[in-house]
C-alpha positions in Angstrom: 26.6 25.6 -38.3 30.0 25.4 -36.7 28.6 24.6 -33.3 26.4 21.7 -34.5 29.4 20.2 -36.4 31.5 20.5 -33.3 28.8 18.8 -31.2 28.4 16.0 -33.7 32.2 15.5 -33.8 32.3 15.3 -30.0 29.6 12.5 -30.0 31.6 10.5 -32.6 34.9 10.8 -30.6 33.3 9.5 -27.4 33.7 5.7 -27.1 30.5 3.8 -26.7 31.4 1.9 -23.5 28.7 0.2 -21.5 29.2 1.4 -17.9 28.0 -1.9 -16.4 28.3 -5.1 -18.5 25.7 -6.9 -16.4 22.9 -4.5 -17.2 21.7 -4.4 -20.8 22.2 -1.1 -22.6 18.8 -0.9 -24.1 15.5 -2.8 -23.9 12.4 -2.2 -25.9 10.1 -2.7 -23.0 10.5 -2.8 -19.2 9.2 -6.4 -19.0 11.8 -7.5 -21.5 14.5 -5.8 -19.4 13.3 -7.5 -16.2 13.2 -10.9 -17.9 16.7 -10.5 -19.2 17.9 -9.3 -15.8 16.2 -12.3 -14.1 17.8 -14.8 -16.5 21.3 -13.2 -16.3 23.5 -15.8 -14.5 26.3 -13.3 -14.0 24.2 -10.8 -12.1 24.0 -10.7 -8.3 21.4 -13.0 -6.9 19.7 -10.1 -5.0 19.2 -8.2 -8.3 17.9 -11.3 -10.0 15.4 -11.9 -7.2 14.2 -8.3 -7.3 13.8 -8.5 -11.0 11.8 -11.7 -10.7 9.5 -10.1 -8.0 8.9 -7.1 -10.2 8.2 -9.2 -13.2 5.8 -11.4 -11.4 3.7 -8.4 -10.3 2.9 -7.7 -14.0 2.7 -11.2 -15.5 1.0 -13.4 -12.8 -2.6 -12.6 -12.2 -3.8 -12.3 -8.6 -7.1 -13.8 -7.6 -9.6 -11.0 -7.4 -11.2 -10.0 -4.2 -14.9 -10.9 -3.8 -17.5 -8.6 -2.6 -20.1 -9.4 0.1 -22.7 -10.4 -2.5 -20.4 -12.8 -4.3 -19.3 -14.4 -1.0 -23.0 -14.9 0.0 -23.8 -16.4 -3.4 -20.8 -18.8 -3.1 -21.8 -19.8 0.4 -25.4 -20.5 -0.7 -24.1 -22.7 -3.5 -21.9 -24.7 -1.1 -24.8 -25.1 1.3 -27.3 -26.2 -1.3 -24.9 -28.8 -2.8 -24.9 -31.1 0.3 -27.6 -32.9 2.3 -29.9 -29.9 2.4 -29.8 -29.3 -1.3 -32.7 -29.2 -3.7 -33.9 -32.7 -4.4 -35.2 -34.1 -7.8 -38.8 -33.5 -8.6 -41.1 -36.5 -8.1 -41.8 -38.7 -11.1 -45.4 -38.8 -12.2 -46.5 -42.2 -13.5 -48.9 -42.0 -16.4 -51.4 -44.8 -17.0 -52.7 -44.6 -20.5 -54.5 -47.9 -20.5 -57.9 -46.6 -19.3 
């Protein structure tokens, strides 16, 4: 019991000083930390830029790559929309007077 009391006393005696005032001490989530680092006007511009790059990788969606079949289907849709596309079916006139 004496050792645990001594260790607890040691922790109380140490001042809680933040080693770097520009970096937040705790963040609940890494994205929150990156966002706070990006918005910190007192931090170095290089650090802010790196934080913005890292944050963008997780928050901005990249356009997905298409496979061969998807590319073929898109090309066929583009080709059929122009001059060589499918035309409207002919109208049939009905004569009900006979």
